[in-house]
ZATIZA-204480 format. One line per field, with one value per residue (C-alpha): residue number from 1; residue in three letters; chain; x, y negated, z. Coordinates in steps of 0.001 Angstrom, whole numbers, plus 500000, padded with zeros to 6 digits. Each point is the difference from the previous one (the first is absolute). Example, Ala and Ser with C-alpha at 12.3 -4.5 7.8 and 13.67 -1.06 7.14 Angstrom:
% residues 2
resi: (1:2) .
resn: (ALA:SER) .
chain: (A:A) .
xx: (512300:501370) .
yy: (504500:496560) .
zz: (507800:499340) .
END
This chain:
% residues 409
resi: (1:2:3:4:5:6:7:8:9:10:11:12:13:14:15:16:17:18:19:20:21:22:23:24:25:26:27:28:29:30:31:32:33:34:35:36:37:38:39:40:41:42:43:44:45:46:47:48:49:50:51:52:53:54:55:56:57:58:59:60:61:62:63:64:65:66:67:68:69:70:71:72:73:74:75:76:77:78:79:80:81:82:83:84:85:86:87:88:89:90:91:92:93:94:95:96:97:98:99:100:101:102:103:104:105:106:107:108:109:110:111:112:113:114:115:116:117:118:119:120:121:122:123:124:125:126:127:128:129:130:131:132:133:134:135:136:137:138:139:140:141:142:143:144:145:146:147:148:149:150:151:152:153:154:155:156:157:158:159:160:161:162:163:164:165:166:167:168:169:170:171:172:173:174:175:176:177:178:179:180:181:182:183:184:185:186:187:188:189:190:191:192:193:194:195:196:197:198:199:200:201:202:203:204:205:206:207:208:209:210:211:212:213:214:215:216:217:218:219:220:221:222:223:224:225:226:227:228:229:230:231:232:233:234:235:236:237:238:239:240:241:242:243:244:245:246:247:248:249:250:251:252:253:254:255:256:257:258:259:260:261:262:263:264:265:266:267:268:269:270:271:272:273:274:275:276:277:278:279:280:281:282:283:284:285:286:287:288:289:290:291:292:293:294:295:296:297:298:299:300:301:302:303:304:305:306:307:308:309:310:311:312:313:314:315:316:317:318:319:320:321:322:323:324:325:326:327:328:329:330:331:332:333:334:335:336:337:338:339:340:341:342:343:344:345:346:347:348:349:350:351:352:353:354:355:356:357:358:359:360:361:362:363:364:365:366:367:368:369:370:371:372:373:374:375:376:377:378:379:380:381:382:383:384:385:386:387:388:389:390:391:392:393:394:395:396:397:398:399:400:401:402:403:404:405:406:407:408:409) .
resn: (UNK:UNK:UNK:UNK:UNK:UNK:UNK:UNK:UNK:UNK:UNK:UNK:UNK:UNK:UNK:UNK:UNK:UNK:UNK:UNK:UNK:UNK:UNK:UNK:UNK:UNK:UNK:UNK:UNK:UNK:UNK:UNK:UNK:UNK:UNK:UNK:UNK:UNK:UNK:UNK:UNK:UNK:UNK:UNK:UNK:UNK:UNK:UNK:UNK:UNK:UNK:UNK:UNK:UNK:UNK:UNK:UNK:UNK:UNK:UNK:UNK:UNK:UNK:UNK:UNK:UNK:UNK:UNK:UNK:UNK:UNK:UNK:UNK:UNK:UNK:UNK:UNK:UNK:UNK:UNK:UNK:UNK:UNK:UNK:UNK:UNK:UNK:UNK:UNK:UNK:UNK:UNK:UNK:UNK:UNK:UNK:UNK:UNK:UNK:UNK:UNK:UNK:UNK:UNK:UNK:UNK:UNK:UNK:UNK:UNK:UNK:UNK:UNK:UNK:UNK:UNK:UNK:UNK:UNK:UNK:UNK:UNK:UNK:UNK:UNK:UNK:UNK:UNK:UNK:UNK:UNK:UNK:UNK:UNK:UNK:UNK:UNK:UNK:UNK:UNK:UNK:UNK:UNK:UNK:UNK:UNK:UNK:UNK:UNK:UNK:UNK:UNK:UNK:UNK:UNK:UNK:UNK:UNK:UNK:UNK:UNK:UNK:UNK:UNK:UNK:UNK:UNK:UNK:UNK:UNK:UNK:UNK:UNK:UNK:UNK:UNK:UNK:UNK:UNK:UNK:UNK:UNK:UNK:UNK:UNK:UNK:UNK:UNK:UNK:UNK:UNK:UNK:UNK:UNK:UNK:UNK:UNK:UNK:UNK:UNK:UNK:UNK:UNK:UNK:UNK:UNK:UNK:UNK:UNK:UNK:UNK:UNK:UNK:UNK:UNK:UNK:UNK:UNK:UNK:UNK:UNK:UNK:UNK:UNK:UNK:UNK:UNK:UNK:UNK:UNK:UNK:UNK:UNK:UNK:UNK:UNK:UNK:UNK:UNK:UNK:UNK:UNK:UNK:UNK:UNK:UNK:UNK:UNK:UNK:UNK:UNK:UNK:UNK:UNK:UNK:UNK:UNK:UNK:UNK:UNK:UNK:UNK:UNK:UNK:UNK:UNK:UNK:UNK:UNK:UNK:UNK:UNK:UNK:UNK:UNK:UNK:UNK:UNK:UNK:UNK:UNK:UNK:UNK:UNK:UNK:UNK:UNK:UNK:UNK:UNK:UNK:UNK:UNK:UNK:UNK:UNK:UNK:UNK:UNK:UNK:UNK:UNK:UNK:UNK:UNK:UNK:UNK:UNK:UNK:UNK:UNK:UNK:UNK:UNK:UNK:UNK:UNK:UNK:UNK:UNK:UNK:UNK:UNK:UNK:UNK:UNK:UNK:UNK:UNK:UNK:UNK:UNK:UNK:UNK:UNK:UNK:UNK:UNK:UNK:UNK:UNK:UNK:UNK:UNK:UNK:UNK:UNK:UNK:UNK:UNK:UNK:UNK:UNK:UNK:UNK:UNK:UNK:UNK:UNK:UNK:UNK:UNK:UNK:UNK:UNK:UNK:UNK:UNK:UNK:UNK:UNK:UNK:UNK:UNK:UNK:UNK:UNK:UNK:UNK:UNK:UNK:UNK:UNK:UNK:UNK:UNK:UNK:UNK:UNK:UNK:UNK:UNK:UNK:UNK:UNK:UNK:UNK:UNK:UNK:UNK:UNK:UNK:UNK:UNK:UNK:UNK:UNK:UNK:UNK) .
chain: (A:A:A:A:A:A:A:A:A:A:A:A:A:A:A:A:A:A:A:A:A:A:A:A:A:A:A:A:A:A:A:A:A:A:A:A:A:A:A:A:A:A:A:A:A:A:A:A:A:A:A:A:A:A:A:A:A:A:A:A:A:A:A:A:A:A:A:A:A:A:A:A:A:A:A:A:A:A:A:A:A:A:A:A:A:A:A:A:A:A:A:A:A:A:A:A:A:A:A:A:A:A:A:A:A:A:A:A:A:A:A:A:A:A:A:A:A:A:A:A:A:A:A:A:A:A:A:A:A:A:A:A:A:A:A:A:A:A:A:A:A:A:A:A:A:A:A:A:A:A:A:A:A:A:A:A:A:A:A:A:A:A:A:A:A:A:A:A:A:A:A:A:A:A:A:A:A:A:A:A:A:A:A:A:A:A:A:A:A:A:A:A:A:A:A:A:A:A:A:A:A:A:A:A:A:A:A:A:A:A:A:A:A:A:A:A:A:A:A:A:A:A:A:A:A:A:A:A:A:A:A:A:A:A:A:A:A:A:A:A:A:A:A:A:A:A:A:A:A:A:A:A:A:A:A:A:A:A:A:A:A:A:A:A:A:A:A:A:A:A:A:A:A:A:A:A:A:A:A:A:A:A:A:A:A:A:A:A:A:A:A:A:A:A:A:A:A:A:A:A:A:A:A:A:A:A:A:A:A:A:A:A:A:A:A:A:A:A:A:A:A:A:A:A:A:A:A:A:A:A:A:A:A:A:A:A:A:A:A:A:A:A:A:A:A:A:A:A:A:A:A:A:A:A:A:A:A:A:A:A:A:A:A:A:A:A:A:A:A:A:A:A:A:A:A:A:A:A:A:A:A:A:A:A:A:A:A:A:A:A:A:A:A:A:A:A:A:A:A:A:A:A:A:A:A:A:A:A:A) .
xx: (474054:496902:497200:496402:499908:496634:497184:496347:498269:496565:497503:499157:498306:502269:500122:502251:502156:500834:501732:500772:497611:499530:498403:498838:502902:502002:503566:500247:500971:502338:498932:501657:499256:501853:501366:500278:497477:497667:499983:503728:499380:503595:501135:497042:500546:503675:499013:497353:502547:502424:497231:499089:503657:500081:497019:497002:496845:497610:500794:497909:500263:498340:497206:499411:499612:499092:503646:500476:497028:501391:503362:498352:498519:503563:501509:497540:500653:503772:500058:501376:497672:496395:499317:497703:498932:500121:496991:499494:497066:498942:497797:500382:503670:498885:497824:502819:502420:497580:499932:503812:499787:501282:499621:498681:499160:500798:497392:500360:496570:501133:500543:497128:496942:496920:498119:498965:503640:501101:497212:500767:503613:498948:497483:502613:502409:497287:499257:503691:500892:502544:500771:500108:502034:498206:503012:499075:502687:500083:501129:497034:496894:496635:499361:496794:501976:502531:497165:498248:503123:500974:502139:502645:500915:498990:499968:496219:499836:502205:498079:496683:501326:500789:496629:498158:501789:499168:496331:500099:501581:497372:497278:501246:500871:503760:502283:503408:501541:503068:500389:502712:499764:503363:501330:503500:499569:500938:497806:497026:500552:500286:496802:498084:500943:499116:496537:499582:500969:497178:497511:500452:501485:501244:503759:502121:502846:502482:502191:501051:499502:502614:502491:502825:503557:502114:501102:497254:497362:500988:499716:496556:498604:501407:498660:496482:499982:501878:497848:496846:501446:501035:496360:498875:498656:500915:499896:502199:502497:501671:502847:499359:503526:501486:502496:500434:496947:502313:500970:496309:499688:503244:498996:496593:501458:502661:497429:497794:503009:501223:496588:499830:496958:501618:502518:503504:501415:502900:502968:499382:503300:500799:503095:501451:499980:503798:502074:503552:500899:498943:502845:498109:497678:496808:497775:502105:500165:496279:499112:502223:498525:496467:500926:501684:496929:497847:496797:501254:497190:501903:497687:502749:500960:503504:502134:502849:501818:502828:502205:500709:499913:496238:498675:499433:498382:497761:498814:499899:496392:500891:500195:503388:502202:503449:502059:503294:503195:503710:499416:498018:496363:498670:496992:497537:496885:497430:502689:502676:503176:500393:502637:502555:500432:502044:498266:499655:498079:497441:496984:500685:500482:496805:497956:501606:499304:496455:499265:501431:497840:496909:500590:501351:499041:501794:501087:501732:501745:501311:501087:502038:501826:503099:498402:502922:502419:497475:499259:503699:500741:497026:501239:503431:498579:497614:502885:502151:497232:499456:503713:500248:496797:499242:496618:498536:500668:497543:501391:496513:501127:502513:497163:497807:502713:500325:496245:500019:502892:498267:496758:501685:502234) .
yy: (360020:500242:497484:500197:497040:500704:497477:500957:499432:498575:502639:499602:501892:501979:499680:501502:498274:502933:502476:497401:499682:496502:499354:502328:502055:499811:498640:496290:499803:497646:498183:497772:498600:500293:496831:501403:499516:502971:500422:500829:503605:501171:496872:500202:503699:499380:497422:502302:502802:497577:498876:503584:500709:497032:501284:498553:502130:498056:497563:497278:499008:497021:500660:496626:500908:502872:500901:500327:502354:502089:500030:501275:502924:501036:499125:501663:503635:499518:498025:501709:497958:498750:496939:497100:497577:496316:498225:496248:498144:502514:502775:501926:500541:501842:502312:500517:500848:502616:501548:500034:502253:497714:501104:496702:496383:496718:497269:496397:498689:496496:500991:502348:498221:501102:502543:502083:500408:500941:502548:501477:500620:501469:502286:501304:500620:501691:502403:500866:500095:497203:497534:496199:497550:496749:497714:496642:497385:496709:498222:501055:499927:499384:496246:500378:501373:497160:497515:501878:499972:496381:500278:502196:503650:501431:503526:499823:499084:502916:502489:498722:500447:503642:500622:498467:502419:502910:499026:500242:503438:501108:499064:502786:502431:499701:500268:501244:496737:498512:496266:497360:496350:498506:496471:498535:498536:502648:498927:499569:503470:501616:498391:500925:503666:499952:498667:502473:502908:498953:499682:503312:503484:500204:500625:496859:499233:497654:497353:496357:498759:497929:500528:498826:501233:501747:499412:497496:502076:503108:498114:498590:503304:501937:497441:500475:503719:501154:497878:501636:503522:499559:499180:503208:498157:501164:503153:499107:497182:497983:497494:497246:498795:497895:502773:503380:501997:502781:497628:499816:503777:500363:497298:501556:503406:498673:498054:503045:502110:497314:499884:503781:500065:502168:502779:498714:500959:497602:498897:497675:498124:498108:497873:497911:496189:499999:498277:499098:503667:501037:501370:499987:497758:501624:498213:501253:503592:500112:498549:502499:502829:498954:499859:503414:501617:498322:501938:503213:501647:500398:499339:499259:497036:498952:497537:497744:498600:497480:501594:503325:498517:499623:501293:503709:499267:497188:502104:503352:500600:499677:503272:498993:496943:498640:497519:498302:500092:499703:500009:503201:500970:502100:502067:500966:502181:499259:498123:502742:499327:502533:498699:497304:498626:497206:496619:499890:503298:499048:499618:503135:502058:498616:500990:503452:500794:498620:502276:502970:499244:499559:503397:502006:498143:498309:503217:501197:496632:500180:503598:499066:497208:500128:497815:500317:498438:497361:498967:499898:497713:497796:499627:498994:497324:498728:499657:498186:497499:499415:499440:497604:498070:500540:500817:496656:499859:497144:497903:499911:500059:497203:497897:500865:498788:496743:499484:500601:497599:497359:500286:499860:496987) .
zz: (496839:497787:500365:498809:497642:498413:500368:500575:496671:499383:498920:496317:497248:497695:496225:497361:497405:497801:502296:502695:502925:501416:503382:502735:501298:496758:500204:499203:496330:498155:496854:497430:496544:496727:498401:496488:497219:500377:496222:500337:500950:500382:501853:502381:500671:500725:502610:501490:500408:501671:502349:500874:500740:502400:502004:498159:500337:497736:497184:498382:496332:498379:497520:498399:496333:497725:499436:503752:500300:497161:501749:503177:498096:499139:503398:502397:498922:500378:503253:503130:502251:499712:497820:500905:497257:500929:498500:499604:498437:497328:501351:496738:500841:503147:497943:497493:502825:501281:496530:500139:503056:502763:503601:501346:499225:501684:499564:501141:501021:499075:496368:499107:501381:498092:502139:496988:498958:503522:500294:496577:501046:503360:498329:497573:502879:502056:497152:499627:503702:499524:502809:499817:502059:500690:499747:501513:499374:501865:496858:497864:502164:498396:499848:501984:502954:499791:500220:502809:502167:499527:496879:501591:500319:503368:501411:500083:496305:498976:502106:498632:496450:500743:501617:497041:497674:502300:499806:496188:500309:502493:497506:497712:502796:499619:503049:498819:501102:501651:500623:500212:501083:499098:500227:499785:503499:502568:502980:497646:498560:503429:501277:496845:500386:503679:499199:497136:502268:502335:497153:498180:500285:496418:499675:499720:497604:501710:498438:499980:496465:498196:502824:497728:499432:502642:502665:500880:498198:501917:503274:499156:498782:502951:502474:498681:499252:503117:502322:498678:499975:503637:500757:498280:496948:496512:497874:497016:499464:497257:500185:497414:499264:497234:499310:498380:501126:501140:502824:500956:500203:501910:502498:500547:500616:502345:501997:500525:500992:502405:501674:500207:497712:497325:500301:499347:496609:499623:502082:502952:500055:503184:500581:502783:499587:500365:502682:500904:500391:496467:497902:496692:498044:501297:497488:497081:501229:500825:496587:498189:502049:499120:496328:500207:501528:497359:499374:501630:501937:503285:502989:502528:502140:498980:501990:498881:503016:500116:502639:501609:503521:500208:496667:500673:503355:498788:497044:501800:498912:496302:498088:498634:500112:499459:501997:499178:501996:499222:496205:500295:499936:502852:499000:502696:500033:502713:501921:499736:498038:497197:497563:499269:496454:498413:500185:496208:500011:502642:497724:497965:503160:501511:496944:499785:503661:499781:497052:501923:503052:497829:498396:502946:503176:502896:501701:496833:499650:503565:499467:496907:501868:502142:502642:502405:497506:498894:503586:500888:497037:500844:503581:498730:497705:502672:502423:497453:499339:503704:500543:497036:500628:503662:501479:498884:496256:499510:502844:501492:503611:499393:498614:502979:502384:498037:500224:503749:500551:497872:501950:503419:499304) .
END
């Protein structure tokens, strides 16, 4: 059964970052940031290509020195995706990055504070048709805003910082803008974006800054980003992880696919949590399957199930799956058994059949299978398991009876 998993999105203006549209009715884009020295042209390009391969749509590179700006001039023409220059403190680096040909800038209002410098950058971007992200960060607010809001970071303080920057841009007639209001505190971040969404119709860049290493960082970032996306807030996203940036891009892409906000490109691997009836180490098989699929662009739901008794039925909506039974793997397509393979070949068979379905379709996969033989063998292994383990492999009903007898004593 197919469900409409899209969320009604807030109406925003649309801007362009190179060839990528952000806001309006454009797909929500995924961003990340390189961790290399930008002056290292080849190393930075290698990371950018890896990010693009993992689903990144836009990448940010630091521009903190002259060598970095010179590196950008060599990187931008060879990059497969648009480049944003990350600017801190020195407004001249923003102007140098523009000369290097970048597709956008990110400015932190807490770092470049002189109005004449902000307006000079905005004017140069206006004349070139280049967008700017106002990147408010809870950890680097202007001191005047800290004092105004009682010496602490508040949603109101972050939103006011963004609106002050917008006012400087308006003075020079510049409006190619997207905005972020990030903090490392998830509830604070969510509330700041909610208030910002009420205050302006500029597109919003979502993220939880300094989320930390996985898995905790993934949880924090997802909690913030997914909550806002489900409310229709957000036009582009970035996971800020203490990890290889490829993990950021992959996580962002997977989140959007899971929410139905981007077309699926990669495998959606589901697996049972295992139980007393499982005949394999489900965690091991699922992990090996995920590694085997790797970065293959196969937009299918793939199931790894622990037993042939319940597996094919429980995962009948999966495009393809495999379940264990009697030292064999039972492959099924949309709930129908199609093949039996040795237990040691389960992962390889799963990948091979998934690739066939991706290329030729489900009907062709069913046509190539001897479903009668596969279903007969599955029935045999199901029956053997039931005879060996009984209907209640987890002894649940025995425990229920013990509970009842304990209560009624």
